[in-house]
C-alpha positions as CSV (number, residue, x, y, z in Angstrom):
1,X,0.0,0.0,0.0
2,X,1.5,3.4,-1.0
3,X,2.4,5.9,1.7
4,X,2.3,9.6,1.4
5,X,-0.9,11.5,0.9
6,X,-3.0,8.4,0.5
7,X,-1.9,7.1,3.9
8,X,-2.6,10.3,5.6
9,X,-6.1,10.3,4.1
10,X,-6.7,6.6,5.1
11,X,-5.2,7.0,8.6
12,X,-6.8,10.3,9.4
13,X,-10.2,10.5,7.6
14,X,-12.2,13.6,8.1
15,X,-15.2,13.1,10.4
16,X,-18.3,13.0,8.2
17,X,-21.9,11.8,8.2
18,X,-20.9,8.3,7.3
19,X,-18.7,7.8,10.3
20,X,-21.3,9.3,12.6
21,X,-24.0,7.0,11.2
22,X,-21.7,3.9,11.7
23,X,-21.2,4.8,15.3
24,X,-24.8,5.9,16.0
25,X,-25.3,3.4,18.8
26,X,-22.5,5.0,20.8
27,X,-22.8,8.6,19.6
28,X,-26.5,9.2,19.2
29,X,-26.4,12.6,20.8
30,X,-23.4,13.6,18.7
31,X,-25.2,12.6,15.6
32,X,-28.3,14.7,16.4
33,X,-26.0,17.6,17.1
34,X,-24.3,17.2,13.8
35,X,-27.6,16.9,11.9
36,X,-28.8,20.1,13.6
37,X,-25.5,21.8,12.7
38,X,-25.8,20.8,9.1
39,X,-29.3,22.3,8.9
40,X,-28.1,25.6,10.4
41,X,-25.1,25.8,8.1
42,X,-27.4,25.1,5.2
43,X,-29.6,27.9,6.4
44,X,-26.7,30.3,6.6
45,X,-25.6,29.3,3.1
46,X,-29.1,30.0,1.9
47,X,-29.0,33.4,3.5
48,X,-25.6,34.0,1.8
49,X,-27.0,33.1,-1.6
50,X,-30.1,35.3,-1.3
51,X,-28.5,38.2,0.5
52,X,-29.0,41.7,-0.8
53,X,-26.8,44.8,-0.4
54,X,-28.8,46.0,2.7
55,X,-28.3,42.8,4.7
56,X,-25.7,43.3,7.4
57,X,-24.2,41.2,10.2
58,X,-24.7,42.9,13.6
59,X,-23.2,42.4,17.0
60,X,-26.3,43.1,19.1
61,X,-24.9,42.4,22.6
62,X,-21.7,41.6,24.5
63,X,-21.6,40.1,28.0
64,X,-19.4,38.3,30.3
65,X,-19.3,34.5,30.5
66,X,-17.4,32.2,32.8
67,X,-15.4,29.0,32.2
68,X,-13.8,26.7,34.7
69,X,-10.3,25.6,33.6
70,X,-7.6,24.1,35.9
71,X,-9.8,24.7,38.9
72,X,-9.7,28.5,38.2
73,X,-12.7,30.6,37.2
74,X,-11.9,32.5,34.0
75,X,-14.1,35.4,32.8
76,X,-14.3,36.4,29.1
77,X,-16.5,38.6,26.9
78,X,-18.9,36.8,24.6
79,X,-20.3,38.7,21.5
80,X,-23.8,38.0,20.3
81,X,-23.8,38.0,16.5
82,X,-26.9,38.3,14.4
83,X,-27.3,37.5,10.7
84,X,-31.0,37.6,9.6
85,X,-32.8,35.1,11.9
86,X,-29.6,33.3,13.0
87,X,-27.7,34.4,16.2
88,X,-24.5,33.0,17.5
89,X,-22.2,33.7,20.4
90,X,-18.4,34.0,19.8
91,X,-15.4,34.9,21.9
92,X,-12.6,37.1,20.8
93,X,-10.3,34.1,20.4
94,X,-12.7,32.7,17.9
95,X,-12.6,35.8,15.8
96,X,-8.8,35.4,15.9
97,X,-9.1,31.8,14.7
98,X,-11.4,32.8,11.9
99,X,-9.1,35.4,10.6
100,X,-6.1,33.1,10.9
101,X,-7.9,30.4,8.8
102,X,-9.0,33.0,6.2
103,X,-5.5,34.4,6.0
104,X,-4.1,30.9,5.2
105,X,-6.9,30.0,2.8
106,X,-6.5,33.2,0.9
107,X,-2.9,34.2,1.5
108,X,-2.8,36.8,-1.4
109,X,-5.8,38.7,-0.2
110,X,-5.9,41.5,2.4
111,X,-8.1,39.9,5.1
112,X,-9.9,42.6,7.1
113,X,-8.3,43.2,10.4
114,X,-9.6,42.9,13.9
115,X,-8.7,45.1,16.9
116,X,-5.5,43.8,18.6
117,X,-6.0,42.0,21.9
118,X,-5.0,44.1,24.9
119,X,-5.7,44.2,28.6
120,X,-8.0,46.9,30.0
121,X,-5.7,49.6,28.8
122,X,-7.8,51.7,26.5
123,X,-7.4,50.3,23.0
124,X,-8.6,53.5,21.5
125,X,-6.3,55.8,23.5
126,X,-3.2,53.6,23.0
127,X,-3.4,52.6,19.4
128,X,-4.5,55.9,17.8
129,X,-1.3,57.5,19.0
130,X,0.8,54.8,17.5
131,X,2.1,54.6,14.0
132,X,0.0,53.3,11.1
133,X,2.2,50.3,10.6
134,X,5.0,51.4,8.3
135,X,7.3,53.8,10.2
136,X,6.9,53.3,13.9
137,X,10.1,55.1,14.8
138,X,8.8,58.3,13.1
139,X,5.9,58.6,15.4
140,X,7.0,57.4,18.8
141,X,7.0,60.9,20.4
142,X,3.4,60.7,21.6
143,X,2.3,62.6,24.7
144,X,1.4,59.9,27.2
145,X,0.1,62.4,29.7
146,X,-3.1,62.7,27.6
147,X,-3.7,59.0,27.3
148,X,-6.7,57.5,29.0
149,X,-5.3,55.3,31.7
150,X,-7.4,52.4,32.9
151,X,-6.6,50.7,36.3
152,X,-4.9,47.3,36.2
153,X,-7.3,44.4,36.1
154,X,-7.7,42.0,39.0
155,X,-8.0,38.3,39.0
156,X,-11.5,38.3,37.5
157,X,-10.5,40.7,34.8
158,X,-12.0,44.0,36.1
159,X,-12.4,46.2,39.2
160,X,-15.5,48.1,40.1
161,X,-13.9,51.4,39.1
162,X,-13.2,49.9,35.7
163,X,-16.8,49.5,34.6
164,X,-17.0,52.6,32.4
165,X,-13.6,52.1,30.6
166,X,-14.3,48.4,30.2
167,X,-17.7,49.2,28.8
168,X,-16.1,51.6,26.3
169,X,-13.5,49.0,25.3
170,X,-16.3,46.4,24.8
171,X,-18.4,48.8,22.7
172,X,-15.3,49.7,20.7
173,X,-14.6,46.0,20.0
174,X,-18.3,45.4,19.1
175,X,-18.1,48.1,16.4
176,X,-14.7,46.9,15.0
177,X,-15.6,43.2,15.1
178,X,-18.9,43.9,13.4
179,X,-17.0,45.9,10.7
180,X,-14.7,42.9,10.3
181,X,-17.5,40.5,9.7
182,X,-19.3,42.8,7.3
183,X,-16.2,43.4,5.2
184,X,-15.9,39.6,4.9
185,X,-19.6,39.3,4.1
186,X,-19.2,41.7,1.2
187,X,-16.4,39.7,-0.5
188,X,-17.9,36.7,-2.2
189,X,-14.8,34.5,-2.0
190,X,-14.4,35.1,1.7
191,X,-18.2,34.9,2.5
192,X,-18.4,31.4,0.9
193,X,-15.5,30.0,2.9
194,X,-16.4,27.0,5.0
195,X,-14.7,28.6,7.9
196,X,-16.9,31.7,7.7
197,X,-20.1,29.7,7.3
198,X,-19.2,27.5,10.3
199,X,-18.2,30.6,12.4
200,X,-21.8,31.8,11.9
201,X,-23.3,28.4,12.8
202,X,-24.5,28.4,16.5
203,X,-24.4,24.6,16.5
204,X,-20.6,24.6,15.9
205,X,-17.9,25.0,18.5
206,X,-15.6,27.0,16.2
207,X,-12.3,26.4,18.0
208,X,-13.1,22.6,18.0
209,X,-14.0,22.9,14.3
210,X,-10.7,24.5,13.2
211,X,-8.6,22.0,15.2
212,X,-10.5,18.9,14.1
213,X,-8.8,16.2,11.9
214,X,-9.9,17.8,8.7
215,X,-9.0,21.4,9.4
216,X,-6.1,21.1,11.8
217,X,-3.5,20.7,9.1
218,X,-4.4,24.1,7.7
219,X,-4.6,25.6,11.2
220,X,-1.2,24.4,12.4
221,X,0.8,24.6,9.2
222,X,2.9,27.6,8.4
223,X,1.5,29.8,5.7
224,X,4.8,29.5,3.9
225,X,4.2,25.7,3.6
226,X,0.8,26.1,2.0
227,X,-0.1,26.5,-1.7
228,X,-1.0,30.1,-2.3
229,X,-3.6,29.2,-4.9
230,X,-5.1,25.9,-3.6
231,X,-4.1,25.5,0.0
232,X,-7.0,23.2,1.0
233,X,-6.3,20.9,-1.9
234,X,-2.6,20.6,-1.1
235,X,-2.7,20.0,2.7
236,X,-1.1,16.6,2.3
237,X,1.3,17.5,-0.5
238,X,4.8,16.8,0.9
239,X,6.5,19.1,-1.6
240,X,4.7,22.0,0.1
241,X,5.0,20.6,3.7
242,X,8.8,20.3,3.4
243,X,9.4,23.7,2.0
244,X,12.0,25.8,4.0
245,X,10.4,28.4,6.2
246,X,12.0,31.7,5.3
247,X,12.9,34.5,7.8
248,X,13.7,38.2,7.3
249,X,17.2,37.4,8.4
250,X,17.8,35.3,5.3
251,X,17.5,38.4,3.1
252,X,21.2,39.3,3.8
253,X,22.2,36.1,1.9
254,X,20.7,37.6,-1.3
255,X,21.9,41.2,-1.7
256,X,20.5,41.2,-5.2
257,X,17.0,41.1,-3.9
258,X,17.0,44.9,-3.3
259,X,17.2,45.3,-7.1
260,X,14.2,43.0,-7.7
261,X,11.3,44.7,-9.4
262,X,8.8,43.4,-6.8
263,X,11.0,44.7,-4.0
264,X,11.3,48.1,-5.7
265,X,7.5,48.3,-6.0
266,X,7.2,47.6,-2.2
267,X,9.6,50.4,-1.4
268,X,7.6,52.8,-3.5
269,X,4.3,51.7,-2.0
270,X,5.7,52.0,1.6
271,X,7.0,55.5,0.8
272,X,3.5,56.6,-0.1
273,X,2.1,55.3,3.2
274,X,4.8,56.8,5.3
275,X,3.6,60.2,4.2
276,X,0.0,59.3,5.0
277,X,1.2,57.9,8.3
278,X,2.9,61.1,9.5
279,X,0.0,63.3,8.7
280,X,-2.7,61.0,10.0
281,X,-0.9,60.3,13.2
282,X,-0.6,64.0,13.8
283,X,-4.3,64.4,13.1
284,X,-5.1,61.6,15.5
285,X,-3.0,63.2,18.2
286,X,-4.5,66.6,17.7
287,X,-8.0,65.2,17.9
288,X,-7.2,63.4,21.1
289,X,-6.2,66.8,22.5
290,X,-9.4,68.4,21.0
291,X,-11.6,65.7,22.6
292,X,-10.0,66.2,25.9
293,X,-10.5,70.0,25.7
294,X,-14.1,69.6,24.5
295,X,-14.8,67.3,27.5
296,X,-13.4,69.8,29.9
297,X,-15.3,72.7,28.2
298,X,-18.6,70.8,28.3
299,X,-18.2,70.3,32.1
300,X,-17.4,74.0,32.6
301,X,-20.3,75.1,30.4
302,X,-22.6,72.8,32.4
303,X,-21.4,74.4,35.6
304,X,-21.8,77.8,34.1
305,X,-25.4,77.0,33.1
306,X,-26.1,75.9,36.7
307,X,-24.7,79.1,38.0
308,X,-26.9,81.2,35.7
309,X,-29.9,79.2,36.8
310,X,-29.1,80.0,40.4
311,X,-28.7,83.6,39.5
312,X,-32.1,83.6,37.7
313,X,-33.8,82.5,41.0
314,X,-32.2,85.4,42.8
315,X,-33.0,87.9,40.1
316,X,-36.3,86.3,39.2
317,X,-35.3,86.7,35.6
318,X,-36.7,84.5,32.8
319,X,-34.1,85.7,30.4
320,X,-31.2,84.7,32.7
321,X,-33.0,81.4,33.3
322,X,-33.1,80.8,29.5
323,X,-29.4,81.6,29.2
324,X,-28.7,79.0,31.9
325,X,-30.8,76.4,30.0
326,X,-28.9,77.4,26.8
327,X,-25.6,76.6,28.4
328,X,-26.9,73.3,29.7
329,X,-28.1,72.4,26.1
330,X,-24.8,73.4,24.8
331,X,-23.1,70.9,27.1
332,X,-25.2,68.2,25.4
333,X,-24.2,69.5,22.0
334,X,-20.5,69.3,22.9
335,X,-20.9,65.8,24.3
336,X,-22.6,64.7,21.1
337,X,-19.7,66.3,19.1
338,X,-17.2,64.4,21.2
339,X,-19.0,61.2,20.7
340,X,-19.2,61.7,16.9
341,X,-15.5,62.4,16.7
342,X,-14.7,59.4,18.8
343,X,-17.0,56.9,17.0
344,X,-17.2,58.4,13.5
345,X,-13.7,59.6,13.1
346,X,-11.2,58.0,15.6
347,X,-12.7,54.5,15.0
348,X,-12.2,54.9,11.3
349,X,-8.6,56.1,11.8
350,X,-8.0,53.0,13.9
351,X,-9.5,50.8,11.2
352,X,-7.3,52.3,8.5
353,X,-4.3,51.8,10.8
354,X,-5.1,48.2,11.2
355,X,-5.6,47.8,7.5
356,X,-2.2,49.3,6.8
357,X,-0.6,46.8,9.2
358,X,-2.4,44.0,7.4
359,X,-1.2,45.5,4.1
360,X,2.4,45.5,5.4
361,X,1.9,41.8,6.4
362,X,0.9,40.9,2.9
363,X,4.0,42.5,1.5
364,X,6.1,40.7,4.1
365,X,4.5,37.4,3.0
366,X,5.4,38.2,-0.7
367,X,9.0,39.1,0.3
368,X,9.5,35.9,2.3
369,X,8.1,33.8,-0.5
370,X,10.7,35.4,-2.8
371,X,13.4,34.6,-0.2
372,X,12.1,31.0,0.1
373,X,12.4,30.7,-3.7
374,X,16.0,31.9,-3.5
375,X,16.8,29.5,-0.7
376,X,15.5,26.6,-2.7
377,X,17.5,27.9,-5.8
378,X,20.7,28.0,-3.8
379,X,20.2,24.6,-2.2
380,X,19.4,23.2,-5.6
381,X,22.6,24.5,-7.1
382,X,24.7,23.1,-4.2
383,X,22.9,19.7,-4.3
384,X,23.2,19.4,-8.0
385,X,27.0,20.0,-7.8
386,X,27.3,17.4,-5.1
387,X,25.2,15.0,-7.1
388,X,27.4,15.4,-10.2
389,X,30.5,14.6,-8.1
390,X,28.8,11.5,-6.6
391,X,27.5,10.5,-9.9
392,X,31.0,10.5,-11.5
393,X,32.3,8.4,-8.6
394,X,29.3,6.0,-8.7
395,X,29.8,5.5,-12.5
396,X,33.4,4.7,-11.9
397,X,32.7,2.2,-9.2
398,X,30.0,0.6,-11.2
399,X,32.3,0.2,-14.2
400,X,34.8,-1.5,-12.1
401,X,32.1,-3.9,-10.7
402,X,30.9,-4.5,-14.3
403,X,34.4,-5.4,-15.5
404,X,34.9,-7.8,-12.5
405,X,31.5,-9.4,-13.3
406,X,32.5,-9.8,-17.0
407,X,35.7,-11.5,-15.9
408,X,33.8,-13.9,-13.7
409,X,31.3,-14.7,-16.5
410,X,33.9,-14.8,-19.3
411,X,33.2,-18.4,-20.1
412,X,29.4,-18.1,-20.4
413,X,29.7,-16.7,-23.9
414,X,28.0,-13.4,-22.9
415,X,29.5,-10.0,-23.4
416,X,28.4,-7.4,-20.8
417,X,31.2,-4.9,-21.2
418,X,29.1,-2.5,-23.1
419,X,25.9,-2.9,-21.0
420,X,24.8,0.4,-19.6
421,X,23.6,0.8,-16.0
422,X,20.5,3.0,-16.0
423,X,18.6,3.7,-12.8
424,X,14.8,4.2,-13.2
425,X,13.7,7.8,-12.8
426,X,12.2,8.9,-9.5
427,X,8.4,9.5,-9.8
428,X,6.3,12.0,-8.0
429,X,4.5,9.2,-6.1
430,X,7.9,7.7,-5.0
431,X,9.0,11.2,-3.8
432,X,5.8,11.8,-1.9
433,X,6.1,8.4,-0.2
434,X,9.7,9.0,0.8
435,X,9.1,12.4,2.2
436,X,6.0,11.2,4.1
437,X,8.1,8.3,5.6
438,X,10.8,10.7,6.6
439,X,8.4,13.1,8.2
440,X,6.2,10.6,10.1
441,X,8.5,7.8,10.9
442,X,11.3,9.5,12.8
443,X,13.1,7.3,15.3
444,X,12.4,8.1,18.9
445,X,16.1,7.9,19.9
446,X,16.8,10.7,17.5
447,X,15.2,13.1,19.9
448,X,17.3,12.1,22.9
449,X,20.1,14.7,23.5
450,X,23.6,13.2,23.0
451,X,22.5,10.0,21.3
452,X,23.3,11.1,17.8
453,X,26.8,12.1,18.9
454,X,27.3,8.8,20.6
455,X,26.2,6.9,17.6
456,X,28.7,8.7,15.4
457,X,31.5,7.8,17.8
458,X,30.4,4.1,17.8
459,X,30.1,4.0,14.0
460,X,33.8,5.0,13.7
461,X,34.8,1.7,15.3
462,X,32.2,-0.6,13.8
463,X,32.7,-1.7,10.2
464,X,29.9,-1.4,7.8
465,X,28.6,-4.9,7.0
466,X,27.4,-3.9,3.5
467,X,29.3,-0.8,2.3
468,X,28.1,-1.2,-1.3
469,X,24.5,-1.0,-0.1
470,X,25.2,1.9,2.1
471,X,26.9,3.7,-0.8
472,X,24.0,3.1,-3.1
473,X,21.5,4.2,-0.4
474,X,23.4,7.5,0.1
475,X,23.5,8.0,-3.7
476,X,19.8,7.3,-4.0
477,X,19.0,9.7,-1.1
478,X,21.0,12.4,-2.8
479,X,19.2,11.8,-6.1
480,X,15.9,11.9,-4.2
481,X,16.9,15.2,-2.6
482,X,17.8,16.6,-6.0
483,X,14.5,15.6,-7.5
484,X,12.7,17.1,-4.5
485,X,14.4,20.4,-4.9
486,X,13.8,20.4,-8.6
487,X,10.1,19.9,-8.1
488,X,10.0,22.5,-5.3
489,X,11.9,24.9,-7.5
490,X,9.3,24.4,-10.2
491,X,6.2,24.9,-8.0
492,X,7.6,27.9,-6.1
493,X,8.6,29.5,-9.4
494,X,5.0,29.1,-10.6
495,X,3.6,30.2,-7.3
496,X,5.8,33.3,-7.1
497,X,4.5,34.5,-10.4
498,X,0.9,34.2,-9.1
499,X,1.8,35.8,-5.8
500,X,3.6,38.8,-7.3
501,X,0.7,39.5,-9.6
502,X,-2.0,39.0,-7.0
503,X,-0.3,41.0,-4.3
504,X,0.4,44.0,-6.4
505,X,-3.2,43.9,-7.7
506,X,-4.4,43.8,-4.2
507,X,-2.2,46.6,-3.1
508,X,-3.3,48.9,-5.9
509,X,-7.0,48.2,-5.1
510,X,-6.2,48.9,-1.4
511,X,-4.5,52.2,-2.2
512,X,-7.5,53.4,-4.2
513,X,-9.9,52.2,-1.4
514,X,-7.7,53.9,1.2
515,X,-7.8,57.3,-0.6
516,X,-11.6,57.1,-1.0
517,X,-12.1,56.2,2.7
518,X,-9.9,59.2,3.7
519,X,-12.1,61.5,1.5
520,X,-15.3,60.1,3.1
521,X,-13.7,60.5,6.5
522,X,-12.9,64.1,6.0
523,X,-16.4,64.8,4.7
524,X,-17.9,63.1,7.8
525,X,-15.6,65.1,10.0
526,X,-16.7,68.3,8.5
527,X,-20.3,67.3,8.8
528,X,-19.9,66.7,12.6
529,X,-18.7,70.3,13.2
530,X,-21.2,71.7,10.7
531,X,-24.1,70.1,12.6
532,X,-22.7,71.2,15.9
533,X,-22.3,74.9,14.8
534,X,-25.8,74.9,13.2
535,X,-27.5,73.5,16.3
536,X,-25.6,75.8,18.5
537,X,-26.5,78.9,16.4
538,X,-30.2,77.9,16.3
539,X,-30.2,77.7,20.1
540,X,-28.7,81.2,20.5
541,X,-31.1,82.6,17.9
542,X,-34.1,81.0,19.7
543,X,-32.9,82.3,23.1
544,X,-32.4,85.9,21.8
545,X,-35.8,85.9,20.1
546,X,-37.4,85.0,23.4
C-alpha cells in the first residue's frame, strides 16, 4: 500500500456523516447535534445566496461569561452576532481563529483586520497615538500624559472602578468586530469560505472545528508551507509541507533582492504610506487633545449653566434662566460632538491603521516567498553540484564492478562490457512516499540529546557490514533530494509569479480604497462640526428671540 498523501487520508479520515452513522449506537447525541448543525449551516448558506446589499451582520450584545479551567474561574467577553434570523455567540479568540484560517486559505488577499487583543488599557487611546504600521520610529513621540489610563485588572479581569472604561472597550470592539464580519460578508470568496459559514453556525464550537482532523493541518501549518492558490487541496502535498520556512534574516544572503522589481514596488508603496502615516498620526494626536478639551469645556459650560440658573432665581429673571438652559443644552451638543469624533472619526482612523498593518503583512509574505524561492534555488545549485560529483564516482565504481563481473562470467559466452547501468527515474509518487516516511517515521532515539553524537563515535569503530548497499543508499537519497528540490523549484517559481501579480493587484486596489475612505472620513468630520455649529447657532437665535 503506498504511503504519502493516501496514507494520511486513510489513517486520518475527516469526520463525516458516514462515520457518525456507523457509530450511531455509541454517539446518538453527537449525531443529532451534527444533523442540527448541518441544517443551520445550510440555512446560513441560503442566506448568503439570497442576500441583498442591505443585509448586514450585527453584534447586538456583549456580555461576560465564565469558564472553569484548571480549577480556576476565568471570565471572558462573549459577543452575540446576528445574521438575519440566526444568532451565534463567539469569543474574541474565535474571531482570531477565523481570521487566521481565512489568511491561510487566501494568502494573497488583504483579510480585514480585527482590533488587537490588549488588557483593560484603552485600546482607543493607546493605538490611535501609535504609527500606522510602516514607520513606527517616526511617530514614537506621543504625549502619554493625555492618554486614557485604565486601572490594572484584578484576577477576575476587572475592578468596580473599571466598569466605564471596560464598557467603552467592549463597545469599541463590538463596532470593530462587526465591521470585520461585514467586510468579509461583502467579499464573495471570503463569505463562501467554509470557515466563515461555520463561524456563523451556532451549533458549531468553532475552536473545535478549526482544530479537528480535517482542518487542523491548515490551522497548524505555516503559511509558507501552503499552496498560495489551492491551500485546501494541497494540505497533504509533501512538496509544500517540506518547503523551507524563510525569515527576514535570510535576506542578507541575497543582496541582489534589493534590485528585484517586486521589492522596488514595495519600497515605492511604503514610501507613499509613510507620508500618510505622518499626517494621519498628527491628526489623530490633535483630535485626542481636542476631545480632551471639549470634554473639559462641556463640564465648565454645564457648571456655568447651573450658576446662571441659580442667578435667575435670585434675580427672578426669565431671560437669565433661558441663558442657563442654553448653556446646559450646549453641554449636550458638545458631548454629542465628542461622541461623533470618537466613534465616527477616531474609530475609522483605527480601522485604517489596522488595514495598513495588514497590508504590510501581505508585502512581508510576498517578500519571504521570494526569499524562500531563493533559498531553494541556492540549495538546488549546491545539491546538483554534489550529485554530479557523486554520480561520477558512482559510475566509476559501477564500471569496475561490471568489469569484474565480466571476468567472472567470461566463459558463459556473454559480453556485458558495453551494457549500460541505467537507474529508473524517480516518480512524484515515489518522492511523496519517501518524504512522508521521513516526516512521520522519525526514530524516537533521535530526539534524545547526545545519542546522535554517541552513535557517530560508535560507528567509527564498527565496520559497515554492507558498504556497497550503504553507498547506493546514500546516492539514492542524494538523487531523491535533488529531485525534491527540482520539483519544489518548479512549483515555487510558478507560485511566485501568481503571488507577485495577485499581491500587487491587491495593493493597488487597497490604495484606491484607502484614498476614497480618507475622503469620506474628512467629509464626515466636516459634517460633525457643521451640525454642531448649526444647532448651536439655532439655540442662540431661539434664546435671543425670546
